[in-house]
C-alpha positions, -999 to +999 in steps of 0.1 A: +001-001-002+013+034-015+010+066+010+012+104+010+054+114+012+054+135+043+071+161+046+073+168+087+065+152+114+036+165+119+020+154+087+030+120+093+012+124+124-020+139+113-022+115+080-020+082+106-049+100+130-069+100+100-066+066+090-043+070+060-016+042+073-036+015+082-059+008+117-077+036+136-051+047+164-084+049+190-086+010+187-049+009+196-042+000+229-008+009+252-002-024+269+029-014+288+051+015+293+084+023+307+106+049+319+141+045+314+175+056+325+208+041+319+246+052+315+274+040+300+311+042+297+329+025+270+365+003+282+391+031+274+368+057+275+360+089+295+329+101+289+300+092+302+264+088+281+235+093+296+203+084+285+163+085+286+140+069+271+102+065+269+088+029+259+055+018+246+042-016+240+010-022+219+006-055+211+036-069+195+058-037+191+077-018+208+080+024+204+105+040+213+122+085+223+154+090+234+147+125+261+170+152+273+170+145+315+138+163+329+112+163+300+093+138+312+089+122+348+088+084+352+053+090+370+039+094+332+038+055+332+015+049+359-008+060+342-003+053+307-013+016+300-044+011+286-045+046+268-052+043+231-030+052+208-050+085+196-044+105+229-009+095+233-006+110+195-020+141+207+004+145+241+013+183+245+049+164+253+068+154+220+086+126+233+054+107+237+044+118+207+069+106+193+067+070+211+032+065+200+036+073+166+068+047+166+043+024+182+017+032+159+037+025+124+061-005+140+032-022+148+009-014+112+045-029+093+069-042+116+100-035+106+112-075+110+083-084+082+095-062+052+113-071+023+130-032+015+153-037+049+183-057+051+184-078+088+214-074+105+222-094+137+247-072+158+270-099+177+272-115+209+297-091+233+308-072+250+294-030+247+323-023+229+323-051+201+282-048+195+285-004+194+316-010+170+296-031+146+264-010+148+280+020+142+298+002+114+271-007+097+255+033+100+286+044+080+282+016+056+247+037+042+273+063+035+284+066-002+308+088-002+338+105-020+372+102-001+376+136+021+337+143+021+324+165+051+299+140+070+279+161+094+272+139+130+244+152+147+245+132+181+276+118+182+287+083+197+328+088+194+329+051+177+303+062+151+329+092+146+359+061+140+337+046+113+333+075+093+369+087+094+376+045+086+354+058+049+378+084+039+347+113+054+358+143+073+334+142+108+324+175+114+303+163+152+275+183+168+257+177+195+242+195+229+255+176+255+295+170+244+318+195+243+346+172+226+354+139+210+374+110+221+403+125+207+397+161+216+381+175+190+357+203+192+316+196+193+297+220+178+266+229+196+249+247+166+230+223+142+233+249+111+268+255+114+277+223+105+249+208+085+265+246+060+294+231+053+280+188+052+286+171+017+261+143+039+247+138+070+242+115+096+214+129+125+203+106+154+160+093+156+163+114+192+160+147+166+124+135+157+117+150+196+139+176+199+124+198+170+154+193+149+143+166+127+119+185+100+150+211+099+174+187+089+150+169+062+142+204+048+182+210+041+190+178+031+160+180+007+172+213-008+203+207-009+205+172-023+224+164+007+223+126+014+209+125+050+210+086+071+192+084+101+211+062+128+179+054+153+165+035+183+144+070+189+113+067+159+130+042+137+095+033+121+091+069+120+119+078+104+116+047+077+083+070+067+106+097+051+128+074+032+129+090-007+114+117+008+152+134+020+158+104+039+183+084+018+193+055+045+185+041+079+197+022+101+170+008+127+172-008+158+143-016+175+137-023+208+158-044+226+185-023+221+223-031+215+233-017+246+206-036+268+212-072+260+247-093+253+226-114+228+224-112+190+198-087+184+186-078+148+187-042+133+174-032+096+188-011+073+170+006+048+182+028+019+160+047-002+166+034-040+150-002-023+121+015-002+084+015-013+064+042-021+053+058+017+076+034+034+070+043+069+032+018+068 
């Protein structure tokens, strides 16, 4: 089934609420809600990553969104189970809306059932082994010439290394990190790195913090390739394949950092995606 191509997250949400992507959201209920906080410091590193997640389970699918500290309290989950998705898609909090939209789209079309995704199995092992494998898979979606400038919006040090290994020059941007593991400055000005970029790699968290639409519009206007690596909103980002997103590394829950066993990711390329691939 083909769907109208969205230009913004709000347009996609409106289409879902109107029933354009499958079942009526009023008929889908959250069975479980999770508020998660974890910290990670990879071996040999001096950076501690602080991650907050909201997870909403709807039947056999999970919707996920990462958010900034203090943006959503654990008490949200107290009454979230039992709510219909149409209510949460209209919630005042952007991470809640994003997780609900992700749950809906993942329920309507699970990553595991798609024909246009390449399933990549992360190996069993330590966080370092799994992070390196994940970030190599993300960088593998980049088709860049040696010396190409790659804006990395949402910095993970192994991904910086993976971009370099493919011959790219990394332009790191993050609201929370000031330097990379190698001491290079990290910009907090997204427009600065976008203006210089030949390609863009962005985290799925941009879906909920209000920057995804801006990144997408820039990449469409300037014909710049955009690769999204998404734990947050992986099924949401999929809806924009061929409409500004050229590649997607989708990692639905269970995320790599929450398991030492093999777990799947799904790589999409715009040329292989069906129209409106976020169904």
